[in-house]
MDTraj code that builds the backbone (N, CA, C; nanometers):
import mdtraj as md
import numpy as np

residues = "MET ALA ALA ALA ASP PRO THR ASP ARG ARG LYS VAL VAL VAL ALA PRO VAL PRO GLU ALA LEU GLY ARG ILE ASP GLU VAL VAL SER PRO ALA ARG GLU ARG ILE ALA GLU VAL LEU THR ALA TYR THR PRO GLU GLN LEU ASP VAL LEU PHE ASP TYR PHE GLU ARG ALA ALA PRO ALA PHE ARG ALA ALA THR ARG GLN ILE ARG THR ARG PRO ARG ARG".split()
xyz = np.array([
    [0.0849, -0.1167, 0.0000],
    [0.0000, 0.0000, 0.0000],
    [0.0899, 0.1235, 0.0000],
    [0.0526, 0.2245, -0.0719],
    [0.1303, 0.3475, -0.0786],
    [0.0405, 0.4661, -0.0463],
    [0.0992, 0.5633, 0.0209],
    [0.0259, 0.6851, 0.0558],
    [0.1219, 0.8024, 0.0475],
    [0.0682, 0.9192, 0.0221],
    [0.1511, 1.0390, 0.0156],
    [0.2119, 1.0668, 0.1524],
    [0.3386, 1.1099, 0.1528],
    [0.4048, 1.1492, 0.2769],
    [0.3376, 1.2770, 0.3268],
    [0.2953, 1.2809, 0.4532],
    [0.2241, 1.3993, 0.5027],
    [0.3116, 1.5243, 0.5143],
    [0.4441, 1.5079, 0.5181],
    [0.5314, 1.6242, 0.5342],
    [0.6082, 1.6622, 0.4087],
    [0.6063, 1.5755, 0.3062],
    [0.6826, 1.6034, 0.1846],
    [0.6083, 1.5428, 0.0663],
    [0.5481, 1.6264, -0.0143],
    [0.4643, 1.5768, -0.1241],
    [0.5435, 1.5051, -0.2333],
    [0.6770, 1.5146, -0.2297],
    [0.7599, 1.4439, -0.3274],
    [0.7781, 1.2971, -0.2908],
    [0.7460, 1.2610, -0.1683],
    [0.7691, 1.1250, -0.1198],
    [0.6408, 1.0441, -0.1150],
    [0.6592, 0.9137, -0.1164],
    [0.5492, 0.8200, -0.0991],
    [0.5880, 0.7257, 0.0132],
    [0.4974, 0.7004, 0.1039],
    [0.5197, 0.6073, 0.2138],
    [0.4625, 0.4725, 0.1714],
    [0.5470, 0.3703, 0.1748],
    [0.5046, 0.2359, 0.1367],
    [0.4887, 0.1543, 0.2637],
    [0.3753, 0.0897, 0.2778],
    [0.3467, 0.0096, 0.3968],
    [0.3023, -0.1300, 0.3543],
    [0.3382, -0.2311, 0.4339],
    [0.2948, -0.3673, 0.3994],
    [0.1433, -0.3803, 0.4121],
    [0.0891, -0.4689, 0.3334],
    [-0.0529, -0.5007, 0.3407],
    [-0.0610, -0.6362, 0.4111],
    [-0.1026, -0.6365, 0.5378],
    [-0.0974, -0.7605, 0.6172],
    [-0.1603, -0.8820, 0.5489],
    [-0.2709, -0.8633, 0.4828],
    [-0.3361, -0.9786, 0.4199],
    [-0.2588, -1.0316, 0.2985],
    [-0.1637, -0.9546, 0.2483],
    [-0.0839, -0.9987, 0.1339],
    [0.0492, -1.0602, 0.1758],
    [0.0876, -1.0483, 0.3026],
    [0.2173, -1.0980, 0.3471],
    [0.2331, -1.2483, 0.3267],
    [0.1250, -1.3218, 0.3345],
    [0.1304, -1.4659, 0.3152],
    [0.1701, -1.5059, 0.1747],
    [0.1561, -1.4160, 0.0785],
    [0.1895, -1.4456, -0.0610],
    [0.3358, -1.4203, -0.0929],
    [0.4124, -1.3648, 0.0009],
    [0.5515, -1.3303, -0.0277],
    [0.6290, -1.4516, -0.0752],
    [0.6162, -1.5623, -0.0056],
    [0.6902, -1.6823, -0.0452],
    [0.6497, -1.7265, -0.1850],
    [0.5221, -1.7206, -0.2142],
    [0.4728, -1.7582, -0.3472],
    [0.5348, -1.6692, -0.4550],
    [0.5480, -1.5422, -0.4257],
    [0.5996, -1.4471, -0.5241],
    [0.7503, -1.4623, -0.5433],
    [0.8246, -1.4801, -0.4351],
    [0.9711, -1.4836, -0.4464],
    [1.0297, -1.6234, -0.4607],
    [0.9493, -1.7265, -0.4427],
    [1.0046, -1.8618, -0.4487],
    [1.0684, -1.8950, -0.5839],
    [1.0166, -1.8505, -0.6978],
    [1.0883, -1.8803, -0.8225],
    [1.2306, -1.8230, -0.8233],
    [1.2478, -1.7023, -0.7728],
    [1.3820, -1.6428, -0.7669],
    [1.4699, -1.7215, -0.6704],
    [1.4164, -1.7594, -0.5559],
    [1.4939, -1.8383, -0.4598],
    [1.5389, -1.9708, -0.5206],
    [1.4491, -2.0344, -0.5950],
    [1.4835, -2.1624, -0.6576],
    [1.5955, -2.1451, -0.7597],
    [1.5885, -2.0402, -0.8411],
    [1.6914, -2.0176, -0.9426],
    [1.8261, -1.9864, -0.8778],
    [1.8250, -1.9051, -0.7731],
    [1.9495, -1.8722, -0.7033],
    [2.0080, -1.9986, -0.6394],
    [1.9233, -2.0827, -0.5826],
    [1.9718, -2.2089, -0.5244],
    [2.0385, -2.2946, -0.6309],
    [1.9811, -2.2968, -0.7513],
    [2.0424, -2.3722, -0.8610],
    [2.1803, -2.3152, -0.8952],
    [2.1919, -2.1840, -0.8997],
    [2.3201, -2.1202, -0.9300],
    [2.4226, -2.1563, -0.8236],
    [2.3833, -2.1499, -0.6976],
    [2.4763, -2.1747, -0.5876],
    [2.5270, -2.3180, -0.5834],
    [2.4517, -2.4121, -0.6382],
    [2.4970, -2.5516, -0.6358],
    [2.6219, -2.5727, -0.7214],
    [2.6528, -2.4788, -0.8094],
    [2.7706, -2.4922, -0.8958],
    [2.9002, -2.4555, -0.8235],
    [2.8914, -2.4020, -0.7036],
    [3.0097, -2.3565, -0.6303],
    [3.0501, -2.4562, -0.5229],
    [3.1793, -2.4622, -0.4969],
    [3.2304, -2.5463, -0.3886],
    [3.1997, -2.4773, -0.2553],
    [3.2071, -2.5502, -0.1454],
    [3.1863, -2.4867, -0.0150],
    [3.2836, -2.3698, 0.0090],
    [3.4061, -2.3852, -0.0359],
    [3.5042, -2.2770, -0.0175],
    [3.4656, -2.1536, -0.0985],
    [3.4202, -2.1750, -0.2204],
    [3.3767, -2.0630, -0.3032],
    [3.2540, -1.9948, -0.2431],
    [3.1641, -2.0746, -0.1897],
    [3.0462, -2.0175, -0.1247],
    [3.0862, -1.9321, -0.0046],
    [3.1866, -1.9792, 0.0702],
    [3.2360, -1.8992, 0.1828],
    [3.2816, -1.7619, 0.1354],
    [3.3540, -1.7584, 0.0237],
    [3.4020, -1.6301, -0.0306],
    [3.2840, -1.5450, -0.0764],
    [3.1898, -1.6058, -0.1463],
    [3.0733, -1.5299, -0.1934],
    [2.9951, -1.4698, -0.0767],
    [2.9679, -1.5517, 0.0234],
    [2.8890, -1.5019, 0.1358],
    [2.9650, -1.3989, 0.2174],
    [3.0967, -1.4133, 0.2264],
    [3.1780, -1.3113, 0.2919],
    [3.1669, -1.1794, 0.2155],
    [3.1750, -1.1878, 0.0830],
    [3.1614, -1.0672, 0.0007],
    [3.0267, -1.0000, 0.0249],
    [2.9187, -1.0776, 0.0174],
    [2.7857, -1.0187, 0.0356],
    [2.7703, -0.9561, 0.1745],
    [2.8271, -1.0222, 0.2743],
    [2.8187, -0.9703, 0.4110],
    [2.8911, -0.8366, 0.4234],
    [3.0019, -0.8232, 0.3537],
    [3.0793, -0.6993, 0.3596],
    [3.0268, -0.5931, 0.2627],
    [2.9795, -0.6364, 0.1467],
    [2.9375, -0.5414, 0.0429],
    [2.8073, -0.4701, 0.0792],
    [2.7144, -0.5405, 0.1403],
    [2.5854, -0.4783, 0.1710],
    [2.6019, -0.3538, 0.2585],
    [2.6768, -0.3605, 0.3705],
    [2.6960, -0.2388, 0.4501],
    [2.7721, -0.1304, 0.3736],
    [2.8657, -0.1717, 0.2878],
    [2.9406, -0.0730, 0.2095],
    [2.8473, 0.0017, 0.1140],
    [2.7572, -0.0707, 0.0495],
    [2.6613, -0.0050, -0.0390],
    [2.5665, 0.0859, 0.0384],
    [2.5246, 0.0428, 0.1576],
    [2.4369, 0.1289, 0.2394],
    [2.5104, 0.2562, 0.2802],
    [2.6374, 0.2442, 0.3197],
    [2.7167, 0.3616, 0.3583],
    [2.7351, 0.4548, 0.2394],
    [2.7619, 0.3997, 0.1225],
    [2.7775, 0.4825, 0.0023],
    [2.6468, 0.5535, -0.0313],
    [2.5358, 0.4846, -0.0140],
    [2.4055, 0.5457, -0.0396],
    [2.3817, 0.6631, 0.0543],
    [2.4139, 0.6442, 0.1833],
    [2.3992, 0.7552, 0.2792],
    [2.4875, 0.8726, 0.2394],
    [2.6106, 0.8417, 0.1983],
    [2.7030, 0.9458, 0.1577],
    [2.6494, 1.0230, 0.0361],
    [2.5982, 0.9519, -0.0603],
    [2.5418, 1.0162, -0.1798],
    [2.4221, 1.1037, -0.1419],
    [2.3377, 1.0533, -0.0545],
    [2.2176, 1.1277, -0.0165],
    [2.2497, 1.2538, 0.0635],
    [2.3603, 1.2543, 0.1367],
    [2.3887, 1.3676, 0.2251],
    [2.4859, 1.4694, 0.1653],
    [2.5452, 1.4394, 0.0511],
    [2.6392, 1.5366, -0.0049],
    [2.5628, 1.6538, -0.0662],
    [2.6258, 1.7697, -0.0635],
    [2.5576, 1.8880, -0.1188],
    [2.5261, 1.8705, -0.2672],
    [2.4134, 1.9216, -0.3053],
    [2.3731, 1.9162, -0.4462],
    [2.4250, 2.0392, -0.5182],
    [2.4534, 2.0202, -0.6439],
    [2.5048, 2.1322, -0.7243],
    [2.3938, 2.2063, -0.7926],
])
top = md.Topology()
chain = top.add_chain()
for i, resn in enumerate(residues, 1):
    res = top.add_residue(resn, chain, resSeq=i)
    for name in ("N", "CA", "C"):
        top.add_atom(name, md.element.get_by_symbol(name[0]), res)
traj = md.Trajectory(xyz[None], top)
């Protein structure tokens, strides 16, 4: 569900629809299945490297996003 932000008309507030939450698995399960198929091609050691990367990269991307959002605009 989406609604206009009460303090900033440029924004939209997105909120979960409780009755639709049960469908999340149904909607994302095809993607999960495909990713599981991809991951089966890697050795346990390679998976360790991949998961280490994802664990480190996600916070780095969030920090970069904050930095981009807070820098002065030209």
